[in-house]
Backbone bond lengths (Angstrom), bond angles and torsions (degrees), N, CA, C in turn:
res aa  C-N    CA-C-N  psi(-1)  N-CA   C-N-CA  omega(-1)  CA-C   N-CA-C  phi
1 M - - - 1.444 - - 1.510 109.78 -
2 A 1.322 117.58 142.34 1.455 122.67 -177.80 1.526 111.27 -68.36
3 R 1.328 115.62 155.36 1.451 121.11 178.06 1.522 109.22 -85.47
4 V 1.342 115.66 70.87 1.463 122.33 -177.71 1.521 108.39 -132.89
5 C 1.335 117.82 134.34 1.443 121.98 175.47 1.531 108.81 -70.58
6 Q 1.334 117.45 129.70 1.472 121.07 -177.37 1.526 113.71 -73.85
7 I 1.324 118.22 -15.05 1.468 121.16 -179.30 1.529 110.16 -102.04
8 T 1.320 116.77 -53.85 1.466 119.73 -173.99 1.509 112.88 -89.72
9 G 1.325 117.74 -20.08 1.463 120.36 -179.39 1.517 113.41 80.94
10 K 1.324 117.85 12.54 1.461 120.16 -179.98 1.528 110.05 -62.60
11 R 1.343 116.95 138.58 1.461 124.79 -178.78 1.506 109.52 -127.86
12 P 1.351 117.61 167.07 1.457 119.94 172.64 1.531 111.08 -59.98
13 Q 1.309 115.66 144.47 1.464 121.71 174.27 1.510 109.52 -109.88
14 V 1.334 116.45 157.33 1.454 121.50 -177.26 1.528 109.24 -109.35
15 G 1.320 115.60 140.00 1.472 120.40 178.04 1.494 109.41 -155.70
16 N 1.318 116.74 -161.90 1.444 122.58 -178.52 1.531 110.94 -118.41
17 S 1.337 114.86 139.96 1.480 120.71 164.96 1.520 105.52 -85.00
18 V 1.294 117.74 126.56 1.461 121.33 -179.33 1.508 109.81 -112.60
19 S 1.336 116.28 119.06 1.448 120.31 -178.33 1.542 109.30 -81.99
20 H 1.336 114.53 173.79 1.491 120.20 177.58 1.517 111.22 -60.47
21 A 1.355 116.24 -30.68 1.467 121.26 177.80 1.518 112.12 -85.09
22 N 1.321 117.31 8.92 1.464 125.65 178.77 1.545 112.70 65.28
23 N 1.351 116.47 28.26 1.464 121.16 171.82 1.517 106.69 -79.31
24 K 1.330 116.44 137.52 1.473 121.17 -177.59 1.524 110.37 -114.43
25 T 1.345 117.09 127.14 1.446 123.63 174.60 1.514 107.19 -129.78
26 K 1.346 115.65 146.09 1.447 120.33 -177.21 1.527 111.35 -67.99
27 R 1.342 115.73 144.87 1.439 122.25 175.73 1.522 108.49 -148.76
28 R 1.329 115.78 170.61 1.473 119.71 179.09 1.535 108.92 -119.76
29 F 1.319 115.49 142.85 1.446 123.40 174.60 1.537 107.46 -103.75
30 Y 1.306 118.83 112.16 1.461 122.54 -175.18 1.537 110.48 -92.20
31 P 1.341 117.50 141.02 1.469 118.98 175.53 1.539 109.50 -70.42
32 N 1.306 115.24 154.79 1.463 121.66 -178.75 1.537 108.24 -82.51
33 L 1.355 116.61 88.97 1.435 121.75 -175.08 1.538 111.53 -97.80
34 Q 1.281 115.81 141.54 1.476 123.94 176.94 1.500 109.37 -133.36
35 K 1.358 115.94 146.94 1.473 120.50 170.86 1.497 108.11 -88.39
36 K 1.330 116.84 130.95 1.463 121.72 -177.22 1.519 110.01 -141.70
37 R 1.329 115.20 138.63 1.465 121.05 177.52 1.537 109.24 -99.70
38 F 1.328 114.23 137.03 1.469 120.11 178.34 1.526 108.80 -128.62
39 F 1.311 116.94 143.44 1.456 122.60 175.46 1.528 108.53 -96.60
40 I 1.327 116.80 126.76 1.447 122.39 178.58 1.528 107.67 -102.42
41 P 1.342 116.48 106.05 1.464 118.95 -174.51 1.537 113.91 -65.83
42 E 1.349 117.95 -30.73 1.476 120.22 -179.21 1.526 110.77 -64.08
43 E 1.342 116.15 -38.78 1.471 120.64 -178.87 1.507 112.77 -95.95
44 G 1.330 117.34 -13.34 1.444 123.08 179.49 1.524 113.83 66.91
45 K 1.347 116.79 33.10 1.461 119.92 -179.35 1.525 111.32 -140.58
46 W 1.330 114.74 164.41 1.463 122.47 176.81 1.507 109.57 -97.32
47 I 1.359 116.10 144.63 1.471 120.64 171.42 1.505 108.12 -129.59
48 T 1.330 115.73 149.09 1.469 121.24 176.64 1.527 106.78 -110.47
49 L 1.341 114.73 128.06 1.447 120.22 -179.64 1.516 109.26 -123.58
50 K 1.340 116.53 149.55 1.458 122.70 172.52 1.512 107.12 -99.99
51 L 1.328 117.09 107.86 1.466 122.45 -167.93 1.506 111.74 -123.84
52 S 1.323 115.52 152.25 1.461 120.31 167.45 1.508 107.01 -76.61
53 T 1.341 115.99 158.71 1.457 119.70 -178.85 1.529 110.97 -65.52
54 K 1.308 117.72 -29.03 1.481 121.73 176.10 1.529 108.87 -63.86
55 A 1.311 118.80 -41.04 1.465 122.34 178.56 1.522 112.20 -65.48
56 I 1.359 115.39 -38.02 1.481 119.82 177.34 1.517 110.09 -63.64
57 K 1.321 118.82 -42.37 1.455 122.83 177.44 1.520 111.12 -62.52
58 T 1.333 117.23 -39.27 1.469 121.41 179.89 1.545 109.38 -66.51
59 I 1.365 117.02 -41.06 1.447 119.62 179.37 1.529 110.65 -64.88
60 N 1.327 117.40 -39.42 1.452 119.85 178.25 1.508 112.45 -65.16
61 K 1.299 117.00 -30.67 1.481 121.17 179.88 1.531 112.57 -81.10
62 V 1.355 116.56 -48.17 1.465 121.62 -170.58 1.537 111.77 -95.30
63 G 1.362 116.61 -37.40 1.453 120.34 -176.96 1.525 110.17 115.03
64 I 1.326 114.42 146.98 1.496 120.34 -174.48 1.529 111.44 -65.41
65 S 1.333 117.80 -38.52 1.472 121.33 -176.61 1.536 111.23 -64.73
66 A 1.332 116.31 -44.89 1.464 120.74 -178.95 1.528 110.80 -66.45
67 V 1.332 116.80 -39.43 1.482 121.15 -178.41 1.517 110.19 -67.69
68 L 1.354 116.67 -43.75 1.481 119.48 178.63 1.521 112.02 -63.42
69 K 1.367 117.05 -39.59 1.455 120.68 -179.76 1.536 109.52 -64.87
70 E 1.302 118.06 -42.40 1.483 122.72 -179.42 1.528 109.91 -67.64
71 A 1.351 117.94 -41.00 1.448 121.29 -179.87 1.534 111.15 -65.21
72 K 1.315 116.57 -40.24 1.479 119.28 177.15 1.519 110.46 -64.50
73 A 1.355 118.97 -38.86 1.452 122.18 -179.67 1.540 110.50 -66.11
74 N 1.347 117.27 -36.00 1.449 121.34 -178.86 1.514 112.09 -82.88
75 G 1.317 118.24 -15.49 1.459 121.79 -178.71 1.514 112.31 83.68
76 N 1.323 119.33 16.75 1.464 122.29 -179.77 1.513 112.99 -87.18
77 L 1.332 117.14 -24.78 1.452 120.35 -171.65 1.535 110.90 -67.74
78 V 1.339 113.90 123.08 1.485 119.43 178.92 1.523 106.87 -119.80
79 L 1.323 117.11 100.43 1.471 121.05 178.90 1.496 111.87 -112.26
């Protein structure tokens, strides 16, 4: 599975590793992704999502139903 947040759509970014001698080599900055299970009371079932920690904090604040509805409206939700 790709390293992409299923709610926010965050992906790895590309940058440079810079040594003490100022040599630059390409590297990737990966998002902090976690697998997390959520219970959806409207459907009465559990879902497992691969989320960034920012998305987990948003779900804790707003609620899973509101976040899923907004992600579907924006076209970010990848299930």
